[in-house]
N, CA, C and O atoms as CSV, one atom per row, in Angstrom:
chain,resi,resn,atom,element,x,y,z
A,1,MET,N,N,5.793,-0.220,-13.771
A,1,MET,CA,C,5.067,0.052,-12.529
A,1,MET,C,C,4.355,-1.122,-12.106
A,1,MET,O,O,3.886,-1.879,-12.956
A,2,LEU,N,N,4.217,-1.369,-10.786
A,2,LEU,CA,C,3.451,-2.422,-10.233
A,2,LEU,C,C,2.387,-1.913,-9.277
A,2,LEU,O,O,2.594,-0.857,-8.679
A,3,PHE,N,N,1.333,-2.549,-9.106
A,3,PHE,CA,C,0.284,-2.202,-8.221
A,3,PHE,C,C,0.581,-2.992,-6.911
A,3,PHE,O,O,0.767,-4.206,-6.982
A,4,TYR,N,N,0.631,-2.332,-5.704
A,4,TYR,CA,C,0.751,-3.065,-4.475
A,4,TYR,C,C,-0.408,-2.689,-3.484
A,4,TYR,O,O,-0.917,-1.569,-3.441
A,5,VAL,N,N,-0.749,-3.695,-2.737
A,5,VAL,CA,C,-1.630,-3.423,-1.662
A,5,VAL,C,C,-0.731,-3.552,-0.381
A,5,VAL,O,O,-0.147,-4.608,-0.138
A,6,VAL,N,N,-0.639,-2.475,0.413
A,6,VAL,CA,C,0.137,-2.385,1.583
A,6,VAL,C,C,-0.741,-2.366,2.802
A,6,VAL,O,O,-1.638,-1.527,2.882
A,7,THR,N,N,-0.536,-3.230,3.740
A,7,THR,CA,C,-1.299,-3.263,4.936
A,7,THR,C,C,-0.370,-3.298,6.085
A,7,THR,O,O,0.783,-3.722,6.008
A,8,TYR,N,N,-0.961,-2.801,7.224
A,8,TYR,CA,C,-0.106,-2.666,8.439
A,8,TYR,C,C,-1.021,-2.929,9.690
A,8,TYR,O,O,-2.228,-2.687,9.702
A,9,ASP,N,N,-0.323,-3.442,10.720
A,9,ASP,CA,C,-0.944,-3.629,12.007
A,9,ASP,C,C,0.089,-3.157,13.064
A,9,ASP,O,O,1.025,-3.893,13.376
A,10,ILE,N,N,-0.067,-2.042,13.564
A,10,ILE,CA,C,0.969,-1.444,14.484
A,10,ILE,C,C,0.264,-0.940,15.695
A,10,ILE,O,O,-0.587,-0.052,15.634
A,11,PRO,N,N,0.660,-1.563,16.865
A,11,PRO,CA,C,-0.046,-1.289,18.205
A,11,PRO,C,C,0.231,0.181,18.709
A,11,PRO,O,O,-0.610,0.788,19.372
A,12,ASP,N,N,1.384,0.694,18.380
A,12,ASP,CA,C,1.809,1.996,18.984
A,12,ASP,C,C,1.173,3.177,18.089
A,12,ASP,O,O,1.392,3.264,16.880
A,13,ASP,N,N,0.400,4.036,18.775
A,13,ASP,CA,C,-0.253,5.109,17.996
A,13,ASP,C,C,0.745,5.952,17.313
A,13,ASP,O,O,0.519,6.311,16.158
A,14,LYS,N,N,1.812,6.297,17.909
A,14,LYS,CA,C,2.802,7.266,17.254
A,14,LYS,C,C,3.382,6.667,16.068
A,14,LYS,O,O,3.446,7.335,15.036
A,15,ARG,N,N,3.855,5.354,16.113
A,15,ARG,CA,C,4.431,4.717,15.020
A,15,ARG,C,C,3.434,4.492,13.889
A,15,ARG,O,O,3.751,4.647,12.710
A,16,ARG,N,N,2.241,4.128,14.279
A,16,ARG,CA,C,1.215,3.893,13.278
A,16,ARG,C,C,0.875,5.110,12.470
A,16,ARG,O,O,0.609,5.018,11.271
A,17,LYS,N,N,0.882,6.342,13.172
A,17,LYS,CA,C,0.615,7.648,12.520
A,17,LYS,C,C,1.778,7.880,11.526
A,17,LYS,O,O,1.557,8.292,10.387
A,18,LYS,N,N,3.015,7.607,11.980
A,18,LYS,CA,C,4.150,7.827,11.020
A,18,LYS,C,C,4.072,7.007,9.800
A,18,LYS,O,O,4.301,7.450,8.675
A,19,VAL,N,N,3.723,5.729,10.082
A,19,VAL,CA,C,3.575,4.811,8.890
A,19,VAL,C,C,2.514,5.306,7.857
A,19,VAL,O,O,2.678,5.308,6.637
A,20,SER,N,N,1.362,5.739,8.549
A,20,SER,CA,C,0.243,6.226,7.681
A,20,SER,C,C,0.699,7.423,6.904
A,20,SER,O,O,0.442,7.505,5.703
A,21,ASP,N,N,1.349,8.329,7.523
A,21,ASP,CA,C,1.805,9.575,6.826
A,21,ASP,C,C,2.754,9.279,5.696
A,21,ASP,O,O,2.666,9.912,4.643
A,22,VAL,N,N,3.672,8.326,5.876
A,22,VAL,CA,C,4.587,7.974,4.820
A,22,VAL,C,C,3.784,7.257,3.643
A,22,VAL,O,O,4.017,7.588,2.480
A,23,LEU,N,N,2.933,6.375,3.911
A,23,LEU,CA,C,2.105,5.736,2.858
A,23,LEU,C,C,1.251,6.714,2.142
A,23,LEU,O,O,1.060,6.551,0.937
A,24,GLU,N,N,0.736,7.687,2.754
A,24,GLU,CA,C,-0.090,8.693,2.055
A,24,GLU,C,C,0.664,9.405,1.030
A,24,GLU,O,O,0.053,10.010,0.149
A,25,GLY,N,N,1.977,9.386,1.069
A,25,GLY,CA,C,2.793,10.006,0.023
A,25,GLY,C,C,3.153,9.108,-1.151
A,25,GLY,O,O,3.753,9.527,-2.140
A,26,TYR,N,N,2.746,7.823,-0.987
A,26,TYR,CA,C,2.964,6.881,-2.071
A,26,TYR,C,C,1.673,6.185,-2.646
A,26,TYR,O,O,1.725,5.528,-3.686
A,27,GLY,N,N,0.582,6.346,-1.967
A,27,GLY,CA,C,-0.574,5.719,-2.519
A,27,GLY,C,C,-1.935,6.225,-1.952
A,27,GLY,O,O,-1.979,7.314,-1.378
A,28,LYS,N,N,-2.932,5.530,-2.089
A,28,LYS,CA,C,-4.274,5.965,-1.690
A,28,LYS,C,C,-4.760,5.047,-0.557
A,28,LYS,O,O,-4.642,3.825,-0.639
A,29,ARG,N,N,-5.296,5.649,0.477
A,29,ARG,CA,C,-5.841,4.814,1.574
A,29,ARG,C,C,-7.191,4.361,1.144
A,29,ARG,O,O,-8.041,5.128,0.692
A,30,VAL,N,N,-7.353,3.057,1.309
A,30,VAL,CA,C,-8.680,2.443,0.896
A,30,VAL,C,C,-9.383,1.821,2.095
A,30,VAL,O,O,-10.570,1.507,2.010
A,31,GLN,N,N,-8.703,1.643,3.174
A,31,GLN,CA,C,-9.313,1.173,4.441
A,31,GLN,C,C,-8.419,1.723,5.491
A,31,GLN,O,O,-7.367,2.266,5.151
A,32,TYR,N,N,-8.773,1.620,6.811
A,32,TYR,CA,C,-8.035,2.257,7.890
A,32,TYR,C,C,-6.509,1.905,7.780
A,32,TYR,O,O,-5.691,2.813,7.923
A,33,SER,N,N,-6.121,0.698,7.546
A,33,SER,CA,C,-4.685,0.327,7.555
A,33,SER,C,C,-4.377,-0.495,6.269
A,33,SER,O,O,-3.628,-1.471,6.266
A,34,VAL,N,N,-5.038,0.000,5.158
A,34,VAL,CA,C,-4.690,-0.546,3.916
A,34,VAL,C,C,-4.589,0.529,2.846
A,34,VAL,O,O,-5.453,1.399,2.738
A,35,PHE,N,N,-3.524,0.459,2.059
A,35,PHE,CA,C,-3.277,1.470,1.035
A,35,PHE,C,C,-3.061,0.666,-0.383
A,35,PHE,O,O,-2.576,-0.464,-0.431
A,36,GLU,N,N,-3.441,1.325,-1.392
A,36,GLU,CA,C,-3.209,0.864,-2.823
A,36,GLU,C,C,-2.158,1.799,-3.279
A,36,GLU,O,O,-2.324,3.007,-3.109
A,37,CYS,N,N,-1.076,1.335,-3.850
A,37,CYS,CA,C,0.005,2.105,-4.307
A,37,CYS,C,C,0.436,1.549,-5.731
A,37,CYS,O,O,0.569,0.339,-5.917
A,38,VAL,N,N,0.644,2.472,-6.702
A,38,VAL,CA,C,1.234,2.175,-8.008
A,38,VAL,C,C,2.577,2.727,-7.981
A,38,VAL,O,O,2.750,3.945,-7.941
A,39,LEU,N,N,3.602,1.839,-8.001
A,39,LEU,CA,C,4.999,2.246,-7.746
A,39,LEU,C,C,5.957,1.710,-8.786
A,39,LEU,O,O,5.790,0.591,-9.272
A,40,THR,N,N,6.924,2.470,-9.118
A,40,THR,CA,C,8.032,1.964,-9.901
A,40,THR,C,C,8.931,1.163,-8.885
A,40,THR,O,O,8.738,1.241,-7.672
A,41,LYS,N,N,9.881,0.421,-9.419
A,41,LYS,CA,C,10.764,-0.300,-8.588
A,41,LYS,C,C,11.596,0.595,-7.673
A,41,LYS,O,O,11.878,0.195,-6.543
A,42,THR,N,N,12.005,1.802,-8.117
A,42,THR,CA,C,12.731,2.758,-7.301
A,42,THR,C,C,11.835,3.260,-6.171
A,42,THR,O,O,12.307,3.318,-5.036
A,43,LYS,N,N,10.570,3.627,-6.405
A,43,LYS,CA,C,9.678,4.122,-5.377
A,43,LYS,C,C,9.385,3.117,-4.391
A,43,LYS,O,O,9.313,3.392,-3.194
A,44,TYR,N,N,9.187,1.786,-4.924
A,44,TYR,CA,C,8.910,0.737,-3.984
A,44,TYR,C,C,10.066,0.477,-2.985
A,44,TYR,O,O,9.837,0.203,-1.806
A,45,ASP,N,N,11.253,0.567,-3.473
A,45,ASP,CA,C,12.444,0.401,-2.679
A,45,ASP,C,C,12.592,1.535,-1.637
A,45,ASP,O,O,12.981,1.337,-0.486
A,46,GLU,N,N,12.247,2.741,-2.145
A,46,GLU,CA,C,12.337,3.908,-1.321
A,46,GLU,C,C,11.313,3.834,-0.189
A,46,GLU,O,O,11.624,4.170,0.954
A,47,LEU,N,N,10.093,3.394,-0.504
A,47,LEU,CA,C,9.057,3.243,0.494
A,47,LEU,C,C,9.434,2.215,1.571
A,47,LEU,O,O,9.232,2.457,2.761
A,48,GLN,N,N,9.984,1.067,1.149
A,48,GLN,CA,C,10.423,0.061,2.126
A,48,GLN,C,C,11.542,0.638,2.980
A,48,GLN,O,O,11.570,0.398,4.187
A,49,THR,N,N,12.475,1.400,2.383
A,49,THR,CA,C,13.557,1.944,3.289
A,49,THR,C,C,13.038,2.913,4.333
A,49,THR,O,O,13.512,2.900,5.469
A,50,ARG,N,N,12.058,3.768,3.971
A,50,ARG,CA,C,11.462,4.669,4.891
A,50,ARG,C,C,10.737,4.003,5.950
A,50,ARG,O,O,10.886,4.421,7.099
A,51,LEU,N,N,9.940,2.980,5.710
A,51,LEU,CA,C,9.156,2.283,6.644
A,51,LEU,C,C,10.036,1.437,7.570
A,51,LEU,O,O,9.729,1.314,8.756
A,52,ARG,N,N,11.103,0.861,7.064
A,52,ARG,CA,C,11.999,0.148,7.914
A,52,ARG,C,C,12.670,0.999,9.019
A,52,ARG,O,O,13.114,0.470,10.038
A,53,LYS,N,N,12.729,2.281,8.798
A,53,LYS,CA,C,13.329,3.233,9.841
A,53,LYS,C,C,12.229,3.566,10.969
A,53,LYS,O,O,12.557,4.097,12.030
A,54,ILE,N,N,10.941,3.226,10.675
A,54,ILE,CA,C,9.940,3.605,11.645
A,54,ILE,C,C,9.483,2.289,12.418
A,54,ILE,O,O,9.336,2.327,13.640
A,55,ILE,N,N,9.280,1.228,11.754
A,55,ILE,CA,C,8.609,0.084,12.433
A,55,ILE,C,C,9.456,-0.644,13.311
A,55,ILE,O,O,10.674,-0.580,13.138
A,56,LYS,N,N,8.928,-1.397,14.323
A,56,LYS,CA,C,9.646,-2.254,15.165
A,56,LYS,C,C,9.243,-3.678,14.744
A,56,LYS,O,O,8.099,-4.110,14.888
A,57,PHE,N,N,10.291,-4.397,14.198
A,57,PHE,CA,C,9.921,-5.659,13.666
A,57,PHE,C,C,9.445,-6.730,14.671
A,57,PHE,O,O,8.808,-7.724,14.323
A,58,SER,N,N,9.794,-6.461,15.921
A,58,SER,CA,C,9.335,-7.359,16.997
A,58,SER,C,C,7.856,-7.098,17.434
A,58,SER,O,O,7.250,-7.928,18.112
A,59,GLU,N,N,7.307,-5.951,17.036
A,59,GLU,CA,C,5.972,-5.608,17.420
A,59,GLU,C,C,4.974,-5.438,16.336
A,59,GLU,O,O,3.808,-5.816,16.444
A,60,ASP,N,N,5.474,-4.848,15.272
A,60,ASP,CA,C,4.653,-4.411,14.109
A,60,ASP,C,C,4.633,-5.372,12.971
A,60,ASP,O,O,5.510,-6.231,12.875
A,61,SER,N,N,3.636,-5.257,12.080
A,61,SER,CA,C,3.418,-6.015,10.878
A,61,SER,C,C,3.167,-5.016,9.758
A,61,SER,O,O,2.315,-4.135,9.873
A,62,VAL,N,N,3.899,-5.162,8.705
A,62,VAL,CA,C,3.624,-4.434,7.440
A,62,VAL,C,C,3.751,-5.464,6.277
A,62,VAL,O,O,4.760,-6.166,6.205
A,63,ARG,N,N,2.805,-5.561,5.421
A,63,ARG,CA,C,2.756,-6.437,4.339
A,63,ARG,C,C,2.672,-5.764,2.940
A,63,ARG,O,O,1.915,-4.810,2.758
A,64,PHE,N,N,3.372,-6.216,2.060
A,64,PHE,CA,C,3.364,-5.597,0.670
A,64,PHE,C,C,2.855,-6.789,-0.265
A,64,PHE,O,O,3.510,-7.826,-0.370
A,65,TYR,N,N,1.676,-6.586,-0.922
A,65,TYR,CA,C,1.157,-7.586,-1.828
A,65,TYR,C,C,1.280,-7.004,-3.265
A,65,TYR,O,O,0.528,-6.088,-3.598
A,66,PRO,N,N,2.179,-7.492,-4.103
A,66,PRO,CA,C,2.114,-7.025,-5.420
A,66,PRO,C,C,1.103,-7.733,-6.277
A,66,PRO,O,O,0.935,-8.947,-6.160
A,67,LEU,N,N,0.426,-7.006,-7.134
A,67,LEU,CA,C,-0.613,-7.615,-7.989
A,67,LEU,C,C,-0.210,-7.311,-9.512
A,67,LEU,O,O,0.199,-6.224,-9.921
A,68,SER,N,N,-0.376,-8.323,-10.179
A,68,SER,CA,C,-0.103,-8.160,-11.661
A,68,SER,C,C,-1.315,-7.573,-12.395
A,68,SER,O,O,-2.412,-7.457,-11.849
A,69,ARG,N,N,-1.068,-7.216,-13.628
A,69,ARG,CA,C,-2.230,-6.614,-14.446
A,69,ARG,C,C,-3.187,-7.761,-14.666
A,69,ARG,O,O,-4.380,-7.489,-14.797
A,70,HIS,N,N,-2.792,-8.991,-14.719
A,70,HIS,CA,C,-3.743,-10.092,-14.815
A,70,HIS,C,C,-4.678,-10.261,-13.563
A,70,HIS,O,O,-5.884,-10.481,-13.677
A,71,THR,N,N,-4.089,-10.151,-12.471
A,71,THR,CA,C,-4.928,-10.309,-11.166
A,71,THR,C,C,-5.727,-9.055,-10.903
A,71,THR,O,O,-6.765,-9.147,-10.248
A,72,LEU,N,N,-5.304,-7.855,-11.381
A,72,LEU,CA,C,-6.027,-6.623,-11.166
A,72,LEU,C,C,-7.485,-6.769,-11.786
A,72,LEU,O,O,-8.455,-6.245,-11.238
A,73,SER,N,N,-7.579,-7.466,-12.888
A,73,SER,CA,C,-8.840,-7.532,-13.500
A,73,SER,C,C,-9.823,-8.450,-12.731
A,73,SER,O,O,-11.021,-8.487,-13.012
A,74,GLN,N,N,-9.273,-9.169,-11.774
A,74,GLN,CA,C,-10.055,-10.145,-10.991
A,74,GLN,C,C,-10.472,-9.573,-9.617
A,74,GLN,O,O,-11.138,-10.257,-8.839
A,75,ILE,N,N,-10.091,-8.361,-9.333
A,75,ILE,CA,C,-10.440,-7.788,-7.988
A,75,ILE,C,C,-11.937,-7.388,-8.013
A,75,ILE,O,O,-12.469,-6.804,-8.957
A,76,VAL,N,N,-12.544,-7.761,-6.890
A,76,VAL,CA,C,-14.001,-7.435,-6.650
A,76,VAL,C,C,-13.985,-6.435,-5.515
A,76,VAL,O,O,-13.385,-6.675,-4.467
A,77,THR,N,N,-14.608,-5.383,-5.716
A,77,THR,CA,C,-14.850,-4.417,-4.555
A,77,THR,C,C,-16.386,-4.242,-4.299
A,77,THR,O,O,-17.186,-4.216,-5.235
A,78,TRP,N,N,-16.717,-4.135,-3.137
A,78,TRP,CA,C,-18.120,-3.866,-2.718
A,78,TRP,C,C,-18.086,-2.605,-1.847
A,78,TRP,O,O,-17.599,-2.616,-0.716
A,79,GLY,N,N,-18.613,-1.539,-2.405
A,79,GLY,CA,C,-18.679,-0.275,-1.668
A,79,GLY,C,C,-17.371,0.504,-1.850
A,79,GLY,O,O,-16.413,-0.017,-2.421
A,80,GLY,N,N,-17.334,1.648,-1.405
A,80,GLY,CA,C,-16.135,2.496,-1.367
A,80,GLY,C,C,-15.796,2.919,-2.867
A,80,GLY,O,O,-16.594,2.725,-3.783
A,81,GLU,N,N,-14.661,3.459,-3.029
A,81,GLU,CA,C,-14.236,3.970,-4.333
A,81,GLU,C,C,-13.596,2.764,-5.113
A,81,GLU,O,O,-13.172,1.775,-4.515
A,82,PRO,N,N,-13.548,2.896,-6.465
A,82,PRO,CA,C,-12.904,1.941,-7.262
A,82,PRO,C,C,-11.523,1.788,-6.998
A,82,PRO,O,O,-10.945,2.719,-6.436
A,83,ILE,N,N,-10.833,0.661,-7.342
A,83,ILE,CA,C,-9.486,0.457,-7.080
A,83,ILE,C,C,-8.640,1.478,-7.777
A,83,ILE,O,O,-9.078,2.082,-8.756
A,84,THR,N,N,-7.453,1.684,-7.305
A,84,THR,CA,C,-6.449,2.548,-8.015
A,84,THR,C,C,-6.050,1.940,-9.245
A,84,THR,O,O,-5.938,0.714,-9.243
A,85,GLN,N,N,-5.801,2.609,-10.356
A,85,GLN,CA,C,-5.495,1.968,-11.599
A,85,GLN,C,C,-4.085,2.244,-11.994
A,85,GLN,O,O,-3.564,3.321,-11.704
A,86,LEU,N,N,-3.458,1.327,-12.635
A,86,LEU,CA,C,-2.154,1.573,-13.257
A,86,LEU,C,C,-2.367,2.563,-14.459
A,86,LEU,O,O,-3.403,2.616,-15.121
A,87,PRO,N,N,-1.268,3.330,-14.653
A,87,PRO,CA,C,-1.415,4.262,-15.736
A,87,PRO,C,C,-1.665,3.511,-17.042
A,87,PRO,O,O,-0.985,2.517,-17.297
A,88,GLY,N,N,-2.559,3.916,-17.833
A,88,GLY,CA,C,-2.872,3.305,-19.086
A,88,GLY,C,C,-3.605,2.043,-19.050
A,88,GLY,O,O,-3.646,1.347,-20.065
A,89,SER,N,N,-4.227,1.663,-17.898
A,89,SER,CA,C,-4.913,0.363,-17.800
A,89,SER,C,C,-6.479,0.763,-17.628
A,89,SER,O,O,-6.886,1.844,-17.203
A,90,THR,N,N,-7.165,-0.192,-17.993
A,90,THR,CA,C,-8.665,-0.113,-17.689
A,90,THR,C,C,-9.137,-1.289,-16.909
A,90,THR,O,O,-8.831,-2.407,-17.324
A,91,ILE,N,N,-9.832,-1.169,-15.849
A,91,ILE,CA,C,-10.358,-2.237,-14.969
A,91,ILE,C,C,-11.867,-2.366,-15.406
A,91,ILE,O,O,-12.610,-1.392,-15.528
A,92,ILE,N,N,-12.216,-3.590,-15.613
A,92,ILE,CA,C,-13.718,-3.772,-15.960
A,92,ILE,C,C,-14.219,-4.738,-14.971
A,92,ILE,O,O,-15.399,-5.088,-14.992
C-alpha cells in the first residue's frame, strides 16, 4: 500500500462534486480539495479510472502525490487532524 495526497482544482460545481464523492470512497478529506488516501495498486488504478470518466482534461486539474514511508515521517501538520496512517505504521 502507498500513501497518496490527491488534490484537485475543478471549476465546474457538478464535476467537482462528483470528484469529491468518488474520492470520499477512497480516502479522507483533509482540506476542501485535498484528500489523503492509503491505496493498493489495484485501488489506485481503479480510482484513476473512475476519475478519468468525470474530469475534463482541458479544464480540470487532478494531481496524485505518492509519499513513501520515509517521507511520511517528515510531514508537518499545523492544526486539523493528524495525517492518515498506513496500516501498521507509526508517525512521530
